[in-house]
C-alpha angles and dihedrals in degrees: 000000000000116000090232138356121219118198099190125187132183090255089065090068089077090061088063096038113020089189086080091067114103102212100188125065114235119221093168124085117273118286119263120278117219104211095157091254100102142005116329106250135181134171094231130020116196118195113203127021099218116119095300098045100042092045089052093047093050094048094049090050090050092051090054098256101143102169096082130130118194118185133184130183092215118091093222145358121284115294096195143349134020119086123008113162132083120198125219095260092052089049087053093052090046088052089051087060094043089244100114102085101087093042094051096042101042101028128088110263111213111200102157136037122213118212116205125185141170117297120246092254091046093238105118133327140290136198113254103175153000116212132175113269090223118043102181132061111283135157086234107038094195143054122248125216118207131144114279091229089060091053091047089050092052090051094043090053090051091048090051090048088054093053106264136093137196109253103220129202097044126116128195110236100177145330137204134192122226122174094181131107118327091002094065093101096037101028099162119084115195121193116199136167131209141075125123095311099034091251128179113243129190122199134173126218142171092227134022121198122189117211093156103126138246094322091050119176091198090056094050089047088056090057092247135136133193110253126205144066139297115212124216092240110120120202134181124212131193141174110214149149105251139195109203144159089211102117100211098052090125093052127075105257137191106201126187120181136162085261095058140275137299135174121208123208118185114221137201125289113265096190140002090277106026139064132178126248124199117213125194109195129189101222118242099244088056089062108078135170095237095042114137103250094219103028115195116227110290121252119244110297122253113228090255095054092047091052091048093051091047089051090051091048092051088057095061113107136179091253091054093050090050093048093048091048091054094048089051095049092046127156080037118072129227132179131181119229096181138357122213095185144345137184144168125226144169118235110249135161119204138161136187115240091229136020099199138036116249092251088057092228097110125049136172131205145177119011089354087076108019136030131176143151117300099226095092093054097235109119105086091033099054090044093054091046089052087058091044091054095045099041102070092042090056090045093052094046094047089050089051089238092125136023117262088249085080088077092064088074092067093072092034093059103029101044090058090049088052092053092048087050091053095047091050095044092048090055100039093046094046090052095045091052091050129084122270112218113237090222137035088242095052124100120257135039116343126221090245094054093054092046091051093055090050091050097045092047093053097094090056098041092048091052089230096100098054116129119188121219120258114273138140088290096045114051109194096201114095093184089226091292092121128046107237116231138113099355093189088068090072108275118172091253133156112254095024128101117257104259116227116252132173121252139164123238115232094213099062106001089247118162107237138190103224092223088061089063087050100058125168099267097132094253133123118239128209106214109201117191102191121211125244091257106057110233095190096242098127092106091055093063101027097044123008100043097044091048091062090067136056108290114260097025094090131046130180123221113193123198124190123203090222144007105310104147130237121314104209140321095261092065101029097117092050098047107103140178126220087230095154097046090240105110105064094033096049095043093049095238125144107234091213090063107024125197142229128223138177114222118203124231088262093056095255120133107247099182141354129204144153119285091251091051096092092138088060095051092046089050092053095047091051087057094060105026135051112241124225094203116065121216 
């Protein structure tokens, strides 16, 4: 008699490697196969593998979209410099992909911000406040700094684990869109150059996404230009290992002195005894005696002013950045034992007038459609959130789960966020480049005014206060199911991300973070918050409504306000108890009445209604998903 008997099936491979799971059903024909016998075709071509491109590629792979070509002109990921900060909402998204551990454990967590201003006698600087780095409710109430190249490495490894890989050394030269004849299914033709022999390569695709930076070829091919202003403020930035007597060097600090302004950003450890520090430094010739203390956004530059500013920027050297940082921090001392990277830049805020072509076949994201100063820590985060917004919409359209009109909501939602970003960054950067008065009676910007702008912008900069505009995937009416109030505190509100709350799972009494049960798998979730008095409506949301749509595209999570027991094996992993009194109170829902919400694949609440409004839930879902059961 054998010791054991194993009856293996192909499906069991997913138990060893969950990456083999295909979470979304596919109602469309199989994707194209490139066997070398015909035109090279893909469902999606992504140009650029920076934060936007690699995030989009990873998410499409996670959603089971296998026919994706991602190209990048660079031979490798960034070795140093550029972006370094991840905001709380970005951390939540990485956690939803099970990719946050290395970032959280090895990055530098910034929980407090120190504000330093000129001393009363004008000789040196004094600390005037410590404030929380994140001022709104968040699962991770802090930022994390870690090298952008490391983040890209984590994402590239996940992409390869899921069966794809960035093709490096290829540059997109041009594209065209042709909906006629044989090109109807793959209407976008992309011409690229590169490879070992600098060859020309032509591929066709259903959708093209440009994540190719501020000088985007794809944006230019769309006939778009970045619109906005460039100020004449010149700043230097450096990543270095420092020795200093400044006491707050391992905290994020905003420092104003009579010699100028700097921002200190603590970075990750690079050895057992060394850690990086990033310093943004206003250059000395930008600090003038007659400078307006609260300068308004500059008008469009004349050609001469642009050339003059470029000339000033070209004169910035590493030694000048070091010297200016030492002046601002005086009487504290600082020296630089090694420097990883440095650069000079002008503060500018620009945004493209559109993110998508009208035919919805070509889109841009990240720096290709919005640029701004780096001091608010938004660039990489907003770029990754562009990809997060677009990815599930592409996957649903490609799988024929939703109409192509779903893609119109990408521009509708993300263009408005980009405009809000530009407005905030313009104000914040102008105030940071101005002078802080050493006394409340002095002229110029006061410390309280600067601090107020920092705090009020916290919901936006953290990513946790974003609210998308109404559309057919964001229904603004909550049907009196939620008590309106301060939405930034976590109300269950359409257009806002689902705030994490603690629950307990009935099946095994395991404490749960609700966001962990709403992982980024590309599916919609019905969140049913049952009332105290059970109205026997579970089957409406756990069975009848889900069975109207393709199997696997809709899940139901059930929360009880008290101990009610399990409700069937099928739903045992998503039957939860409000054991810590967080769910109903945080979401603004009266436990006597309950509520129901539909949460989109990107964790954003799409609609909210009363528990007896199943017809409204069904109607909303029919507007975004194709049904399998006809009326």
